[in-house]
SEFI-660947 format. One line per field, with one value per residue (C-alpha): residue number from 1; x, y, z. Coordinates in pm, 1 decimal. Example, Ala and Ser with C-alpha at 12.3 -4.5 7.8 and 13.67 -1.06 7.14 Angstrom:
# SEFI-660947
nr <- (1  2) $
u <- (1230.0  1367.0) $
v <- (-450.0  -106.0) $
w <- (780.0  714.0) $
***
This chain:
# SEFI-660947
nr <- (1  2  3  4  5  6  7  8  9  10  11  12  13  14  15  16  17  18  19  20  21  22  23  24  25  26  27  28  29  30  31  32  33  34  35  36  37  38  39  40  41  42  43  44  45  46  47  48  49  50  51  52  53  54  55  56  57  58  59  60  61  62  63  64  65  66  67  68  69  70  71  72  73  74  75  76  77  78  79  80  81  82  83  84  85  86  87  88  89  90  91  92  93  94  95  96  97  98  99  100  101  102  103  104  105  106  107  108  109  110  111  112  113  114  115  116  117  118  119  120  121  122  123  124  125  126  127  128  129  130  131  132  133  134  135  136  137  138  139  140  141  142  143  144  145  146  147  148  149  150  151  152  153  154  155  156  157  158  159  160  161  162  163) $
u <- (-16952.1  -16864.4  -16495.6  -16555.6  -16753.1  -16477.0  -16227.7  -16433.4  -16334.2  -16010.7  -16200.0  -16314.0  -16212.2  -15879.9  -15854.5  -15716.1  -15706.3  -15588.2  -15337.7  -15589.7  -15854.5  -16027.4  -16357.9  -16487.6  -16682.6  -16757.4  -17127.4  -17117.9  -16905.4  -16982.4  -16870.9  -17046.5  -16884.5  -16934.9  -16863.9  -16859.8  -17188.4  -17338.0  -17431.4  -17343.2  -17375.1  -17305.5  -17093.5  -17176.9  -17060.3  -17342.7  -17129.5  -17005.9  -16628.7  -16484.9  -16805.1  -16679.7  -16541.4  -16418.7  -16438.6  -16446.5  -16745.8  -16798.7  -16640.6  -16815.2  -16818.5  -16887.3  -17035.4  -16995.1  -17169.4  -16922.8  -17158.5  -17252.8  -17589.0  -17708.8  -17848.9  -17781.9  -17892.3  -17726.5  -17998.9  -17960.2  -18236.5  -18591.7  -18615.1  -18844.1  -19146.3  -18997.6  -18615.1  -18582.9  -18633.7  -18408.1  -18554.7  -18662.7  -18341.8  -18123.6  -18028.7  -17835.2  -17484.5  -17331.7  -17108.4  -17393.3  -17386.8  -17648.0  -17586.5  -17737.8  -17645.8  -17704.8  -17713.9  -17779.1  -17743.3  -18125.1  -18166.1  -18284.3  -18165.4  -18197.6  -17979.8  -18233.1  -18102.5  -17733.5  -17689.8  -17491.2  -17802.2  -17578.9  -17742.8  -17551.6  -17828.6  -17826.4  -18086.1  -18182.1  -18094.5  -17829.6  -17979.7  -17881.4  -17622.8  -17772.8  -17648.3  -17364.9  -17240.1  -17394.1  -17230.6  -17320.9  -17179.7  -17190.8  -17263.4  -17240.9  -17052.5  -17201.7  -17247.8  -17438.8  -17555.7  -17665.1  -17786.5  -17858.7  -18238.8  -18236.8  -17972.6  -17962.0  -18096.0  -17784.7  -17560.8  -17508.9  -17476.3  -17219.0  -17130.7  -16980.6  -16832.9  -16802.2  -16568.9) $
v <- (3013.4  2657.0  2734.5  2863.2  2549.2  2326.0  2503.4  2414.2  2045.7  2128.3  2280.7  1951.8  1831.4  1651.2  1543.5  1203.2  1135.8  774.1  742.8  543.1  667.5  985.6  926.7  1268.8  1360.4  1705.8  1734.3  2008.4  2318.9  2664.5  3021.3  3354.1  3568.1  3944.0  4155.3  4533.5  4671.9  4329.8  4211.2  3859.1  3514.0  3170.7  2892.2  2549.7  2194.2  1952.0  1646.9  1447.5  1488.8  1146.0  979.9  624.7  559.4  233.9  200.3  -72.5  -195.3  37.0  340.8  673.5  891.0  1264.9  1467.5  1847.9  2096.9  2373.7  2554.5  2900.1  2914.3  2570.1  2312.0  1940.0  1618.1  1283.5  1025.1  647.2  408.1  528.3  890.7  1083.2  1277.6  1592.2  1575.4  1907.3  1739.8  1471.7  1122.8  987.8  787.7  1100.9  1285.1  1603.5  1584.9  1802.7  1975.3  2085.5  1805.1  1533.7  1160.3  825.7  459.2  217.1  -155.3  -279.7  -157.1  -168.7  84.0  435.7  765.7  1124.3  1404.8  1678.3  1996.8  2059.7  2429.8  2730.7  2945.2  3227.1  3553.6  3795.3  4022.0  4387.8  4508.9  4157.1  4016.7  3751.0  3403.1  3195.1  2928.3  2590.1  2237.1  2163.4  1822.3  1474.1  1158.8  796.6  499.4  171.9  -138.6  -405.8  -477.4  -409.7  -146.6  160.1  385.4  741.5  1050.9  1416.9  1405.5  1754.3  1698.0  1323.9  1381.4  1598.6  1305.7  1385.7  1034.0  822.2  488.2  375.7  25.8  -123.1  -420.0) $
w <- (-6814.4  -6915.0  -6877.8  -6524.6  -6435.5  -6574.8  -6349.8  -6042.8  -6045.2  -5862.8  -5569.8  -5419.1  -5075.4  -5089.8  -4726.9  -4642.1  -4268.9  -4257.3  -4541.0  -4744.0  -4980.7  -4872.5  -4696.3  -4801.0  -5112.4  -5250.4  -5337.3  -5597.9  -5624.9  -5751.2  -5764.7  -5781.6  -6048.5  -6024.1  -6328.8  -6330.7  -6456.1  -6525.2  -6177.3  -6078.8  -6227.4  -6090.4  -6230.1  -6090.1  -6138.7  -6059.2  -5986.0  -5690.6  -5702.6  -5628.6  -5747.3  -5680.5  -5334.7  -5178.7  -4798.7  -4533.9  -4335.2  -4038.7  -4203.2  -4243.0  -4554.8  -4540.2  -4827.5  -4826.6  -5054.0  -5147.6  -5384.9  -5249.8  -5426.8  -5540.5  -5296.6  -5339.5  -5170.2  -5105.3  -5160.5  -5127.5  -5236.2  -5285.5  -5390.3  -5151.7  -5273.9  -5116.5  -5121.9  -4936.2  -4598.5  -4448.3  -4419.3  -4079.9  -4031.2  -4059.6  -3741.4  -3662.9  -3517.3  -3246.5  -3503.8  -3732.1  -3988.6  -4050.4  -4028.0  -4121.0  -4085.7  -4372.8  -4292.0  -4645.4  -5005.8  -5021.9  -4737.7  -4819.1  -4672.7  -4790.7  -4652.2  -4715.6  -4875.0  -4825.8  -4887.8  -4779.6  -4843.0  -4959.2  -5061.9  -5285.2  -5415.9  -5310.2  -5060.1  -4952.0  -4612.5  -4575.7  -4549.7  -4246.9  -4314.1  -4387.4  -4330.7  -4573.6  -4452.5  -4448.1  -4309.0  -4370.5  -4180.7  -4375.8  -4162.5  -4434.5  -4753.0  -5093.4  -5359.2  -5239.1  -5523.1  -5453.6  -5637.4  -5587.3  -5603.2  -5758.7  -6027.3  -6100.4  -6452.8  -6508.0  -6411.1  -6043.1  -5906.5  -5732.7  -5576.1  -5247.4  -5261.1  -4913.9  -4845.2) $
***
């Protein structure tokens, strides 16, 4: 399974809308592998792909979870007691994402669970799709560190440097 997880690094978002550095980050990738007679297993990479990003003041970064079975969070500042729910300064967008605005590197924001809520087990109903995207607009310069509150101990952390 490690070889399958290593192959997942190439599945990140590679979009670049302005000719500069991409303002999109993949928040974990995974794959459900079905083998004949053995059921299914998952391979997952618990990392932010493009874990260091440099943007300008006023720009927005979007994180997307591409893992079909593992939820992730994007958490800046103080880690919440229950990371499953978005923090109070996070709001839904008209296109089904969530968003926050950070005015200082000391601000806190938690995306809540970003998950596809995929269900691949026989005889169980399909789960409804969850929120998979989280956007943050940065209103000041500085170094903004973030983690996945569920997988930070596994090294799932990143940095946005704002100039």
